C-alpha positions in Angstrom: 0.0 0.0 0.0 2.9 2.3 0.8 4.4 1.9 -2.6 1.2 2.8 -4.4 0.7 5.8 -2.2 4.3 7.0 -2.9 3.7 6.6 -6.6 0.5 8.7 -6.3 2.5 11.3 -4.4 5.2 11.3 -7.1 2.6 11.6 -9.9 0.8 14.4 -8.1 4.0 16.4 -7.4 5.0 16.0 -11.1 1.6 17.2 -12.3 1.7 20.2 -10.0 5.3 21.1 -11.1 4.3 20.7 -14.8 1.3 23.2 -14.2 3.7 25.7 -12.6 6.2 25.5 -15.4 3.3 26.0 -17.9 2.1 29.1 -16.0 5.6 30.6 -15.8 6.0 30.1 -19.5 2.6 31.6 -20.6 2.3 34.3 -17.9 5.9 35.4 -17.5 8.2 34.3 -20.3 5.9 34.9 -23.3 5.1 38.5 -22.4 8.8 39.2 -21.8 9.9 37.8 -25.1 7.2 39.7 -27.0 8.4 43.0 -25.6 10.0 45.2 -28.3 12.4 46.9 -26.0 13.9 43.6 -24.7 16.7 43.5 -27.2 18.0 47.0 -26.4 17.6 46.4 -22.6 19.5 43.2 -22.6 22.1 43.5 -25.3 23.2 40.9 -27.9 25.0 38.5 -25.5 22.4 38.5 -22.7 19.5 38.2 -25.2 21.1 35.1 -26.8 21.6 33.6 -23.3 18.0 34.3 -22.4 16.7 32.6 -25.6 18.9 29.6 -24.9 17.6 29.5 -21.3 14.0 29.7 -22.4 14.6 26.8 -24.9 16.1 24.7 -22.1 13.2 25.7 -19.8 10.7 24.5 -22.5 12.6 21.2 -22.7 12.3 20.7 -19.0 8.6 21.5 -19.1 8.1 18.9 -21.9 10.1 16.3 -20.0 8.1 16.9 -16.8 4.8 16.6 -18.7 5.8 13.3 -20.4 6.9 12.0 -17.0 3.6 13.0 -15.3 1.6 11.3 -18.1 3.7 8.2 -17.8 3.3 8.0 -14.0 -0.5 8.4 -14.3 -0.6 5.6 -16.9 1.6 3.4 -14.8 -0.8 3.8 -11.8 -3.6 2.5 -14.0 -1.7 -0.4 -15.4 1.3 -2.1 -13.9 2.3 -0.1 -10.8 5.8 -1.6 -11.3 9.2 0.0 -10.5 10.7 -1.3 -13.8 8.4 0.9 -15.9 9.3 4.2 -14.2 10.8 6.6 -16.7 12.8 8.4 -14.1 14.8 5.2 -13.4 15.1 4.0 -17.0 16.1 7.4 -18.4 17.8 9.0 -15.3 20.7 10.3 -17.5 18.3 12.4 -19.6 16.8 14.0 -16.5 20.2 14.7 -14.9 21.7 16.1 -18.1 18.7 18.3 -18.8 18.8 19.9 -15.3 22.6 20.2 -15.3 22.4 22.0 -18.7 19.6 24.3 -17.5 21.5 25.3 -14.4 24.7 26.0 -16.3 22.8 28.4 -18.7 21.0 30.0 -15.8 24.3 30.7 -14.1 25.8 32.2 -17.3 22.8 34.5 -17.6 23.1 35.6 -14.0 26.8 36.2 -14.3 26.3 38.5 -17.3 23.8 40.5 -15.2 20.8 39.3 -17.2 18.3 39.4 -14.3 19.3 43.0 -13.5 18.8 44.0 -17.2 15.4 42.2 -17.1 14.2 44.4 -14.2 13.0 47.4 -16.3 11.2 45.3 -18.9 9.6 43.3 -16.1 8.4 46.4 -14.3 7.0 47.7 -17.6 4.9 44.6 -18.0 4.0 43.6 -14.4 3.9 47.1 -12.8 5.2 48.0 -9.5 3.2 45.4 -7.6 4.3 42.1 -9.0 1.9 39.8 -7.1 1.8 37.4 -10.0 5.6 36.9 -9.9 5.5 36.5 -6.1 2.7 33.9 -6.3 4.5 31.9 -9.0 7.8 32.2 -7.2 6.2 31.2 -3.8 7.9 34.2 -2.3 6.6 35.4 1.2 8.9 38.4 1.5 7.5 41.9 1.6 8.6 44.2 -1.3 11.2 41.9 -2.8 13.5 43.3 -5.5 12.3 42.5 -9.1 15.7 40.9 -9.9 15.6 38.7 -6.9 12.1 37.6 -7.8 13.2 36.7 -11.3 16.2 34.7 -10.0 13.9 32.7 -7.7 11.4 32.1 -10.4 13.9 30.8 -12.9 15.7 28.8 -10.2 12.6 26.8 -9.3 13.4 23.8 -11.5 16.7 23.2 -9.6 14.7 23.0 -6.3 12.6 20.3 -7.8 15.6 17.9 -7.8 15.3 17.6 -4.0 11.7 16.6 -4.5 12.8 13.8 -6.9 15.4 12.6 -4.4 12.9 12.6 -1.4 10.2 10.7 -3.3 12.6 8.1 -4.8 13.9 7.4 -1.3 10.3 7.1 -0.1 9.6 4.6 -2.8 12.8 2.7 -1.9 11.6 2.2 1.7 8.8 0.1 0.4 11.2 -2.7 -0.6 13.6 -5.0 1.1 17.1 -3.5 1.5 18.7 -6.5 -0.3 16.3 -6.3 -3.3 17.2 -5.1 -6.7 14.3 -2.6 -6.8 15.6 -1.0 -3.5 19.1 -0.7 -5.0 17.9 0.9 -8.2 15.8 3.4 -6.4 18.5 4.1 -3.8 21.1 4.7 -6.6 18.8 7.1 -8.5 18.0 8.9 -5.3 21.8 9.4 -4.6 22.4 10.7 -8.2 19.6 13.3 -7.9 20.7 14.4 -4.4 24.4 14.7 -5.6 23.3 16.8 -8.6 21.1 19.0 -6.4 24.2 19.7 -4.2 26.4 20.4 -7.2 23.9 22.8 -8.8 23.5 24.6 -5.5 27.2 25.1 -5.3 27.2 26.3 -9.0 24.5 28.8 -8.2 26.6 30.2 -5.3 29.6 30.5 -7.6 27.6 32.3 -10.2 26.2 34.7 -7.5 29.7 35.2 -6.1 31.0 36.0 -9.6 28.1 38.4 -10.3 28.6 40.4 -7.2 32.4 40.6 -8.0 31.6 42.1 -11.5 29.3 44.6 -9.8 32.1 45.9 -7.7 34.9 45.4 -10.3 36.4 48.9 -11.0 37.4 50.3 -14.4 36.5 49.5 -18.0 38.0 45.9 -18.0 34.6 44.3 -17.1 33.4 44.1 -20.7 36.6 42.3 -21.9 37.0 40.0 -19.0 33.3 39.2 -18.3 32.5 35.9 -20.0 29.3 33.8 -19.5 31.2 30.6 -18.6 33.8 32.3 -16.4 33.6 32.0 -12.6 35.5 33.7 -9.9 37.6 31.5 -7.6 39.6 34.0 -5.6 41.4 37.4 -5.9 44.1 39.3 -4.2 42.5 42.7 -3.4 43.4 42.2 0.2 47.2 42.4 -0.8 47.6 38.7 0.1 49.5 38.2 -3.1 52.0 40.4 -4.8 54.4 40.3 -7.7 58.1 39.9 -6.9 60.4 42.8 -8.0 57.3 45.0 -8.7 57.8 48.8 -8.6 57.2 50.6 -5.3 54.1 52.4 -6.5 52.8 49.8 -8.9 49.4 48.1 -8.4 49.3 44.3 -9.1 46.0 42.6 -8.6 45.7 38.9 -9.3 42.3 37.3 -10.1 41.9 33.6 -10.4 38.9 32.5 -12.6 37.8 29.0 -13.5 39.6 29.3 -16.9 42.3 31.9 -16.5 44.6 33.8 -14.1 44.3 37.6 -14.6 47.1 40.0 -13.7 45.5 43.5 -13.5 47.3 46.8 -13.1 46.3 50.4 -13.3 44.7 50.4 -16.7 45.9 47.2 -18.3 45.5 43.6 -17.6 46.9 40.3 -19.0 45.0 37.0 -19.2 46.9 33.7 -18.7 44.7 30.7 -19.7 44.9 27.9 -17.1 45.2 25.1 -19.6 48.7 26.5 -20.4 49.7 27.6 -16.8 52.0 25.7 -14.5 52.7 26.7 -10.8 55.5 25.5 -8.5 56.1 26.3 -4.9 59.5 27.9 -4.2 61.3 26.4 -1.2 61.2 28.8 1.7 64.6 27.7 3.2 66.6 29.5 0.4 64.8 32.9 0.4 62.6 33.1 3.5 59.8 34.2 1.1 56.5 32.5 0.5 56.9 32.3 -3.3 55.0 30.6 -6.1 56.7 30.3 -9.5 54.2 30.7 -12.4 55.1 29.4 -15.8 53.2 30.3 -19.0 54.2 29.8 -22.7 55.6 33.4 -23.0 56.2 34.6 -19.4 57.6 33.3 -16.2 57.1 35.3 -12.9 57.1 34.8 -9.1 54.1 35.6 -6.8 54.8 36.3 -3.2 52.2 35.4 -0.5 51.9 37.2 2.8 51.9 34.0 4.9 52.5 30.2 4.6 48.7 29.7 4.8 48.0 32.1 2.0 50.7 30.5 -0.1 49.2 27.0 0.4 45.7 28.4 -0.3 46.7 30.0 -3.6 48.8 27.0 -4.7 45.9 24.6 -4.0 43.4 27.0 -5.7 45.4 27.4 -8.8 46.2 23.7 -9.1 42.6 22.7 -8.6 41.4 25.3 -11.1 44.0 24.1 -13.7 43.0 20.5 -13.2 39.4 21.3 -13.6 40.1 23.4 -16.7 42.0 20.5 -18.3 39.4 17.9 -17.4 36.4 20.0 -18.4 34.2 22.4 -16.4 31.5 19.7 -16.3 33.5 17.7 -13.8 32.7 18.6 -10.2 35.6 19.3 -7.9 35.8 20.4 -4.3 35.2 24.0 -3.7 38.5 25.8 -4.2 37.6 28.8 -2.1 36.6 26.7 0.9 40.1 25.8 1.9 39.2 22.1 2.1 39.5 19.1 -0.2 42.5 17.0 -1.4 45.5 18.7 -2.9 45.5 18.3 -6.7 48.5 18.6 -8.9 47.6 18.8 -12.6 49.9 16.9 -15.0 53.2 18.7 -16.0 52.7 17.2 -19.5 49.4 17.9 -21.1 47.5 18.6 -24.3 46.3 22.2 -24.8 45.8 25.0 -27.3 47.4 28.5 -27.2 47.8 31.6 -29.3 51.1 33.5 -29.0 50.9 37.3 -28.7 54.5 38.5 -28.2 56.6 39.8 -31.1 58.8 37.1 -32.8 58.4 34.3 -35.3 55.4 32.8 -33.4 53.4 36.1 -33.1 49.7 35.4 -33.6 50.5 31.7 -34.3 48.3 29.1 -32.6 49.8 25.9 -31.3 47.6 22.8 -30.5 49.2 19.7 -29.0 51.4 18.4 -26.2 53.1 20.7 -23.7 55.7 20.2 -21.0 56.3 22.8 -18.3 55.2 25.8 -20.4 56.7 24.7 -23.8 55.4 22.7 -26.7 56.9 19.3 -26.3 55.8 16.2 -28.2 53.4 16.0 -31.2 51.5 19.1 -32.2 50.3 21.5 -34.9 51.4 25.1 -35.2 49.4 27.5 -37.5 50.3 31.0 -38.5 47.7 33.6 -39.7 49.4 33.8 -43.1 48.6 30.1 -43.8 51.9 28.5 -42.7 51.4 25.2 -40.9 53.8 22.9 -39.1 52.6 19.4 -38.1 55.0 17.1 -36.2 57.3 16.8 -33.2 58.4 19.5 -30.8 61.1 19.6 -28.2 61.6 22.3 -25.6 59.3 24.7 -27.5 60.8 24.3 -30.9 60.2 22.1 -34.0 62.5 19.1 -33.4 62.2 15.6 -34.9 60.1 14.6 -37.9 57.5 17.0 -39.2 55.7 18.5 -42.2 55.7 22.2 -43.1 53.4 24.0 -45.6 54.0 27.6 -46.6 51.8 29.5 -49.1 53.5 31.1 -52.1 51.3 34.1 -52.9 53.1 35.0 -56.1 52.5 31.5 -57.7 49.3 30.9 -55.7 50.6 27.5 -54.6 52.2 26.0 -51.5 55.8 25.1 -50.6 55.8 21.8 -48.8 58.6 20.3 -46.6 58.6 16.8 -45.1 61.5 15.7 -43.1 63.6 16.2 -39.9 64.0 19.3 -37.8 66.3 20.5 -35.0 66.0 23.6 -32.8 63.1 25.0 -34.9 64.9 24.6 -38.3 65.0 22.1 -41.1 67.9 19.8 -40.1 68.7 16.3 -41.4 67.1 14.4 -44.2 64.0 15.8 -45.9 62.1 16.6 -49.1 61.2 20.1 -50.0 58.6 20.6 -52.8 58.7 24.2 -54.0 55.7 26.0 -55.4 57.7 26.5 -58.6 57.7 22.7 -59.2 61.2 22.1 -58.1 61.8 19.2 -55.6 64.9 19.0 -53.4 65.5 15.7 -51.7 68.5 15.5 -49.3 70.2 17.0 -46.3 69.4 20.2 -44.5 71.3 22.2 -41.8 70.0 25.3 -40.0 67.1 25.6 -42.4 69.3 25.5 -45.5 70.2 22.8 -48.1 73.5 21.5 -46.8 75.3 18.2 -47.4 74.3 15.8 -50.1 71.1 16.4 -52.0 69.2 16.1 -55.3 67.3 19.0 -56.9 64.8 18.2 -59.7 63.7 21.2 -61.7 60.7 21.0 -64.0 59.3 17.9 -65.7 60.1 16.2 -69.0 57.3 18.2 -70.8 58.2 21.6 -69.3 60.6 24.2 -70.7 63.7 23.5 -68.6 63.8 20.1 -67.0 67.0 19.3 -65.2 68.4 17.3 -62.3 71.3 18.1 -60.0 72.7 15.6 -57.5 75.7 16.4 -55.4 77.1 18.5 -52.5 75.4 21.7 -51.1 77.0 24.3 -48.8 74.7 26.8 -47.0 71.9 26.5 -49.7 74.3 26.6 -52.7 75.8 24.0 -55.0 79.4 23.7 -53.8 81.7 20.7 -54.1 81.3 17.7 -56.4 78.0 17.3 -58.3 76.4 15.9 -61.4 74.0 18.1 -63.4 71.8 16.6 -66.1 70.5 19.2 -68.4 67.7 17.3 -70.2 66.8 20.2 -72.5 70.3 20.5 -74.0 71.1 16.8 -73.7 74.2 17.5 -71.7 75.5 16.0 -68.5 78.2 17.8 -66.3 80.3 15.8 -63.7 82.6 18.0 -61.7 83.2 20.7 -59.1 80.8 23.6 -58.2 81.0 26.8 -56.2 78.1 29.1 -55.4 75.8 27.4 -57.9 78.4 27.8 -60.7 80.6 25.1 -62.4 84.1 25.9 -61.0 87.2 23.8 -61.2 87.7 20.5 -63.1 84.9 18.6 -64.6 83.6 16.5 -67.5 80.7 17.1 -69.9 79.2 14.5 -72.2 76.4 15.1 -74.7 73.7 13.0 -76.4 75.7 13.5 -79.7 78.7 11.7 -78.3 80.9 14.7 -77.5 83.2 14.4 -74.5 84.9 17.3 -72.7 87.2 17.2 -69.7 89.0 20.2 -68.4 88.8 23.4 -66.4 85.6 25.5 -65.7 85.4 29.0 -64.5 82.3 31.1 -63.8 80.1 28.3 -65.2 82.0 28.2 -68.5 84.6 25.9 -70.2 87.5 28.3 -69.6 91.2 27.2 -69.5 92.9 23.9 -70.5 90.7 21.1 -71.8 90.3 18.1 -73.9 87.4 17.6 -76.4 86.6 14.4 -78.2 83.9 13.8 -80.8 82.2 10.5 -81.5 84.6 9.7 -84.5 87.6 10.1 -82.2 88.6 13.5 -83.5 90.4 15.2 -80.5 91.2 18.7 -79.5 93.6 19.4 -76.6 94.2 23.1 -75.7 92.6 26.3 -74.5 88.9 27.2 -74.2 87.2 30.5 -73.5 83.6 29.5 -73.4 81.3 26.4 -73.7 82.5 24.4 -76.8 84.5 27.5 -77.8 88.2 27.0 -78.7 90.5 30.0 -78.1 94.2 29.8 -77.9 97.0 27.2 -78.4 96.1 23.6 -79.0 96.4 20.4 -81.0 93.6 19.0 -83.1 94.1 15.3 -83.9 92.0 13.6 -86.6 90.6 10.1 -86.4 93.3 8.8 -88.8 96.2 10.2 -86.6 96.8 13.4 -88.6 97.0 16.5 -86.4 97.1 20.3 -86.5 99.3 22.1 -83.9 98.7 25.9 -83.6 96.2 28.6 -82.5 92.5 27.9 -82.7 89.4 30.1 -82.4 85.7 29.5 -82.9 82.9 27.2 -81.7 83.2 23.5 -82.2 81.0 22.3 -85.1 80.5 25.7 -86.7 83.8 26.4 -88.4 87.2 26.9 -86.7 89.9 29.5 -87.5 93.3 27.8 -87.4 96.8 29.2 -87.6 99.4 26.4 -87.3 101.2 23.4 -88.7 99.6 20.2 -90.2 101.3 16.8 -89.5 100.7 13.4 -91.1 102.7 11.0 -88.9 101.9 7.8 -90.9 103.2 9.0 -94.2 106.8 8.1 -93.5 108.1 5.5 -91.1 110.4 8.1 -89.6 107.4 10.2 -88.5 105.8 7.5 -86.4 107.4 8.8 -83.3 105.6 12.1 -83.8 102.1 10.6 -83.2 100.0 12.7 -80.8 98.2 10.4 -78.3 95.8 12.0 -75.8 95.5 10.6 -72.3 92.1 11.1 -70.7 91.4 11.4 -66.9 94.1 14.0 -66.1 91.6 16.9 -66.0 88.7 15.4 -64.3 87.8 15.0 -60.6 89.6 12.0 -59.0 87.4 9.3 -57.6 88.3 10.0 -53.9 87.0 13.5 -54.2 83.6 12.4 -55.4 80.5 12.1 -53.1 82.4 13.1 -50.0 79.2 14.5 -48.4 77.6 11.1 -48.8 80.3 9.4 -46.7 80.5 12.3 -44.3 76.7 11.9 -43.7 77.3 8.2 -42.8 80.2 9.0 -40.5 78.0 11.6 -38.8 75.2 9.1 -38.3 77.8 6.9 -36.5 78.7 9.8 -34.2 82.0 10.8 -35.8 83.0 14.3 -36.7 85.5 13.1 -39.3 86.2 9.7 -40.9 87.5 7.3 -38.2 87.4 9.9 -35.5 85.0 8.6 -32.9 84.1 6.0 -30.3 83.3 2.5 -31.6 80.7 1.8 -28.8 79.0 5.1 -29.6 78.7 4.2 -33.3 77.0 0.9 -32.4 74.7 2.7 -30.0 73.7 5.2 -32.7 73.0 2.3 -35.1 70.7 0.6 -32.5 68.9 3.9 -31.7 68.4 4.7 -35.5 67.0 1.3 -36.2 64.7 1.2 -33.1 63.4 4.7 -33.9 62.8 3.9 -37.6 61.1 0.6 -36.7 58.7 2.4 -34.3 58.0 5.1 -36.9 57.2 2.5 -39.5 55.1 0.3 -37.2 52.3 2.8 -37.6 52.3 1.8 -41.3 52.3 -2.0 -41.3 52.3 -2.1 -45.2 55.8 -0.6 -45.2 57.2 -3.3 -42.9 57.0 -7.0 -43.8 57.5 -9.6 -41.1 60.8 -10.7 -42.5 62.0 -7.1 -42.7 60.9 -6.6 -39.1 63.0 -9.6 -38.0 66.0 -8.3 -39.9 65.8 -5.0 -38.2 65.5 -6.7 -34.8 68.6 -8.8 -35.5 70.6 -5.7 -36.6 69.7 -3.9 -33.4 71.8 -6.4 -31.5 75.4 -5.2 -31.2 77.8 -8.1 -32.4 80.1 -9.1 -29.5 83.5 -10.7 -30.0 86.6 -11.2 -27.8 90.0 -12.5 -29.0 91.7 -12.8 -32.4 89.4 -13.0 -35.4 88.5 -16.4 -36.8 86.9 -17.5 -40.0 83.6 -18.0 -38.1 83.8 -14.4 -37.0 84.6 -13.3 -40.5 81.5 -15.0 -41.9 79.4 -13.4 -39.1 80.6 -10.0 -40.2 79.9 -10.8 -43.8 76.3 -11.9 -43.1 75.8 -8.8 -40.9 76.9 -6.6 -43.8 74.6 -8.3 -46.2 71.6 -7.7 -43.9 72.7 -4.1 -43.1 73.1 -3.2 -46.8 69.6 -4.6 -47.5 67.8 -2.0 -45.3 68.0 1.7 -45.9 67.2 2.3 -42.2 70.7 1.1 -41.3 73.5 3.8 -41.9 75.4 1.3 -44.1 72.2 0.5 -46.1 71.4 4.2 -46.4 75.0 4.8 -47.7 74.7 2.0 -50.2 71.3 3.2 -51.4 72.6 6.7 -52.0 75.8 5.5 -53.7 73.7 3.4 -56.1 71.5 6.4 -56.8 74.4 8.7 -57.6 76.2 6.1 -59.7 73.1 5.5 -61.8 72.5 9.2 -62.0 76.0 9.7 -63.4 76.4 6.8 -65.9 72.8 6.3 -67.2 71.2 8.2 -70.1 73.6 10.7 -71.6 76.2 9.5 -69.1 76.4 6.1 -70.9 79.5 7.3 -72.8 82.3 4.8 -73.4 85.0 7.4 -72.5 83.6 7.5 -69.0 84.5 3.8 -68.4 87.8 4.3 -66.5 86.2 6.9 -64.3 83.3 4.5 -63.5 85.6 1.7 -62.6 87.8 3.9 -60.4 84.6 5.2 -58.7 83.6 1.7 -57.7 87.1 1.0 -56.4 86.9 4.2 -54.4 83.5 3.1 -52.9 85.0 -0.2 -51.8 87.9 1.5 -50.2 85.9 4.1 -48.3 83.1 1.6 -47.2 85.8 -0.8 -46.0 87.2 2.0 -43.8 83.7 2.3 -42.1 83.4 -1.5 -41.8 86.8 -1.7 -40.1 85.8 1.1 -37.7 82.7 -0.9 -36.7 84.5 -4.3 -36.6 87.9 -3.2 -35.2 89.2 -6.8 -35.0 88.9 -7.1 -38.8 92.5 -7.0 -40.4 93.4 -4.3 -42.8 93.4 -4.7 -46.6 95.6 -7.7 -47.4 95.6 -9.1 -43.8 95.3 -12.8 -43.2 92.8 -14.9 -41.2 93.9 -18.5 -40.6 91.5 -21.2 -41.8 90.5 -23.8 -39.1 92.3 -27.1 -39.7 92.2 -30.6 -38.2 95.3 -31.9 -40.0 97.2 -34.6 -38.1 100.4 -32.9 -39.0 99.4 -29.9 -36.9 99.2 -32.3 -33.9 102.7 -33.7 -34.5 105.1 -32.8 -31.7 107.6 -30.1 -32.7 110.6 -32.2 -31.6 109.6 -35.2 -33.7 112.2 -36.2 -36.3 109.4 -37.4 -38.6 107.9 -33.9 -38.8 107.7 -32.8 -42.5 109.0 -29.5 -43.8 106.8 -26.5 -43.0 104.0 -26.1 -45.5 101.9 -23.0 -45.9 98.8 -23.2 -43.7 95.4 -22.5 -45.3 94.2 -18.9 -44.7 91.8 -16.2 -46.0 93.1 -12.9 -47.2 90.9 -10.0 -46.2 90.1 -7.5 -48.9 87.5 -4.9 -49.6 86.7 -6.6 -52.9 86.0 -10.0 -51.4 83.9 -8.6 -48.5 81.9 -5.8 -50.3 81.9 -6.4 -54.0 79.3 -9.2 -53.8 77.0 -6.7 -52.1 77.8 -3.6 -54.2 78.3 -5.0 -57.8 74.9 -6.5 -58.4 73.3 -3.0 -57.7 75.8 -1.2 -60.0 76.1 -3.9 -62.7 73.6 -2.6 -65.3 75.1 0.9 -65.9 78.7 -0.4 -65.5 78.2 -3.2 -68.0 76.6 -0.8 -70.5 79.8 1.2 -70.5 81.9 -1.9 -71.0 79.6 -3.0 -73.9 80.0 0.4 -75.5 83.8 0.3 -75.1 84.2 -3.2 -76.4 81.6 -3.0 -79.1 84.0 -3.6 -82.1 85.9 -6.5 -80.5 82.7 -8.2 -79.4 81.2 -7.9 -82.9 84.3 -9.6 -84.4 84.2 -12.3 -81.6 80.5 -13.0 -82.1 80.9 -13.2 -85.9 83.6 -15.8 -85.4 81.5 -17.8 -82.9 78.5 -17.9 -85.3 80.9 -19.1 -88.1 82.3 -21.8 -85.9 78.9 -22.8 -84.8 77.9 -23.8 -88.3 80.7 -26.5 -88.5 79.8 -30.1 -87.7 81.2 -31.7 -84.5 83.9 -33.8 -86.2 85.1 -30.9 -88.3 85.4 -28.8 -85.2 87.3 -31.5 -83.4 89.7 -31.8 -86.3 90.0 -28.0 -86.5 90.8 -27.7 -82.8 93.4 -30.5 -83.1 91.8 -32.9 -80.7 93.4 -36.4 -80.9 91.1 -39.0 -82.4 91.2 -41.2 -79.4 89.2 -38.6 -77.5 86.5 -38.4 -80.3 83.1 -40.0 -79.5 82.8 -43.7 -80.4 80.0 -45.2 -82.5 78.9 -48.9 -83.1 79.7 -50.0 -86.7 76.7 -50.9 -88.9 78.1 -54.5 -89.7 80.0 -57.0 -87.7 83.8 -56.9 -88.2 85.4 -59.6 -90.3 87.4 -62.4 -88.7 90.8 -61.2 -87.5 89.8 -57.5 -87.4 90.2 -55.7 -84.1 86.7 -54.6 -82.8 86.3 -50.9 -81.8 85.4 -50.6 -78.1 82.4 -48.4 -77.1 83.5 -45.9 -74.5 80.6 -44.5 -72.5 83.0 -42.4 -70.4 84.3 -40.6 -73.5 80.7 -39.9 -74.6 79.9 -38.4 -71.2 83.0 -36.2 -71.3 82.2 -35.1 -74.8 78.6 -34.2 -73.9 80.0 -32.2 -70.9 82.5 -30.4 -73.1 79.7 -29.4 -75.6 77.5 -28.1 -72.7 80.4 -26.0 -71.4 81.1 -24.5 -74.8 77.5 -23.7 -75.2 77.5 -21.9 -71.8 80.5 -19.7 -72.8 78.8 -18.5 -75.9 78.3 -15.1 -74.3 77.3 -12.3 -76.7 79.4 -9.7 -74.9 82.2 -11.9 -73.7 84.8 -9.2 -74.2 82.9 -6.8 -72.0 82.6 -9.4 -69.3 86.3 -10.3 -69.5 87.3 -6.7 -69.2 84.9 -6.2 -66.2 86.3 -9.2 -64.4 89.9 -8.1 -65.1 89.3 -4.6 -63.8 87.5 -5.6 -60.6 89.1 -9.0 -59.8 90.3 -9.3 -56.2 94.1 -9.1 -56.3 94.6 -12.0 -53.9 93.0 -14.5 -56.3 94.8 -13.3 -59.5 97.7 -15.8 -59.0 95.6 -18.8 -57.8 93.3 -21.3 -59.5 90.7 -18.6 -60.4 93.5 -16.5 -61.9 94.6 -19.4 -64.2 91.0 -20.1 -65.2 90.4 -16.4 -66.0 93.6 -16.2 -68.1 92.5 -19.3 -70.1 89.1 -17.7 -70.8 90.7 -14.4 -71.9 93.1 -16.3 -74.2 90.2 -18.2 -75.7 88.4 -14.9 -76.4 91.4 -13.4 -78.2 92.1 -16.7 -80.0 88.6 -17.0 -81.4 88.7 -13.4 -82.7 91.9 -14.1 -84.7 91.2 -17.7 -85.8 90.8 -18.5 -89.5 88.8 -21.5 -90.6 89.7 -23.2 -93.9 
């Protein structure tokens, strides 16, 4: 019976409350909103808040009406706890009341009820009995503003009624029952919200009275609807350290900011980006608090330890609440009670910089640490520049992307790469609005080190590619420039964007020049060769322009010695002597041979920036100058960082690749003299390292392959460049071997020996034994850069290198191949006879008829047939189209330590066969 009575009471209370809300809306709110002078009386902000408040009021009225109807229906039907709307949808009730109270507080803070006083008096007259009756106010002559506050605050009082009636319903059930627990939980929620909203109303009232008494014109700029006062220092409890004697410093702590007000100015410090630390009193004897903000750091002095503790707690709690959202309830910061809260030193927040400097008016959103951007974030400038990436100690540091608008071209510059101390530093790619793309190293915001600049595209007016060394944003040092428009490629020295020093130029028409450049022109001594071997060696004054003394040698050996002027290919003026050395035998000594390679950049001076970059990654300022352990540490860090970076993109990292990286992160340990087992471990490590560009050695190899192909592919595929291409590979081997020996310091130097493991009985023979044989050389492995590194390097460089060999040996290979095809047409027996093979080694066949009596039968030799078949197969395999090119390549790059062994003999035989076939005549 008690349960039904309580339900009746709840339904009745809800119907009465609904009727009251309807009366307030029709008799008070509607007349106010219809008043024409309302807008001018309230102002734009307060009017907007009132309209929002009325909307939320209507929502509460509608919710109450639905609830009342549901309760009435429930009494007629089920009379069951489970069908109560207030239990099933408690969150909707709680959120609606919380939202209403927040808007009500905002309206009160902005002085809305004071502004409504005059319009209300105009409508309801000076005797507002209607308002008093609806507000249930028993006071005599209450102020109009107070009546309005009470009237609009009625819904918050109804929460207590919900709590009381739900508790009354709960007492109708057993304490251990589910229904009791549900009702009790809901009752607790409504009571807790009622307490919280009561506290919020007090905060709003406290803030409103503060604004009423706040002096000066700063009220308009500081007064915000959501802003609540926490505490202020008008009682001189808090002062600024080192402030002037006559200065006024007033500190006001709001729910979202700390305000420092002076005579006529004030500064607002948002709490989300404010840190406060207590200063130890032992050192100074002062009760100080250090306040850190993104652009200012200052010290506040309290008048007593209690005041210091109060402000420290108040600021920390306000910061914590600002970070976690104002919706979360915390202990009253002005009460002096509650647990001490310390907001995180590292946090996520947004801030707009105001001081002059590169960040003026820029907005940063991301991670912070003690007043400075630290971690991942986004920095946006008003002019459209945007940086997205890592920060450290307030500056761009780590990997990031930068976009800068180019107003002239109406496009964006875009950089993606590494940063240090707020500038582009390390590897990166910069895409210019003009269409140029730079991919390489940066230092202090400038292109510096090794890099490649691509200008234009194949279908544009001036496509070109430069790859080489940069110094403070300018091409300086060795570099290769491919001018696709002209069909020319330059390989040589640069200074301040100009060709300066020695260099080589090759063209698509087969011209080859090596010599001196000055101010971007061929100027000084040089050698020029045309496709038909016509050669000029002498002075130049401009590109392809002869000017001065020189020697012009024809393809047939004739030459002109004298003074030349004019552009190559468009008529030359010559003053000099003409020689024809082959006319008489006595003149053969006068032949003029030109030696190439004297006026080009030597291999050791090429790509120095690439190797310097690798040494730098290993922690060395110069080649070989550094600590071995530090180099290994840097490798491990680089691999770990790269692996973490790539893990966010699983498609970039296969499972095998991931395992390879993990194995490379382990530093190889070894103690004692080097063994063959250790040598093989090093070799396998190098193979793995060179297979991943995330490893410094892999990155080095990848870059070297790129520059080599850039040099010797396309127009660079010129046969006269072959010696330079070979020397370049040998230089790579030498310089990489230096790095390998720095990492593996137990590895012998070039030509050093590692003893092979042996189990020979002779080794166990006692030294004093008379039966001991003479000392024989023990098996050993000679260490060389070729043996260790060429198997890794050559497959990557083989295509452009072999093309050069094929071009150089084209005539010899054509002669050889013609001879091979001619020999191939001969029958087997004719070839055997021609080669002078004895008949006993020829293949044996069974005669058609049986031999006559007394004749000696020929024996079938299966062994000879097998040998013959093997020999034929071998000959078929060595039918290589460009055998001369292959022979020359092997000869140039063969490891010196195998030249006099078994492999050397085999190679000499192959080479001899090649020359023999070319000069053989078949009759």
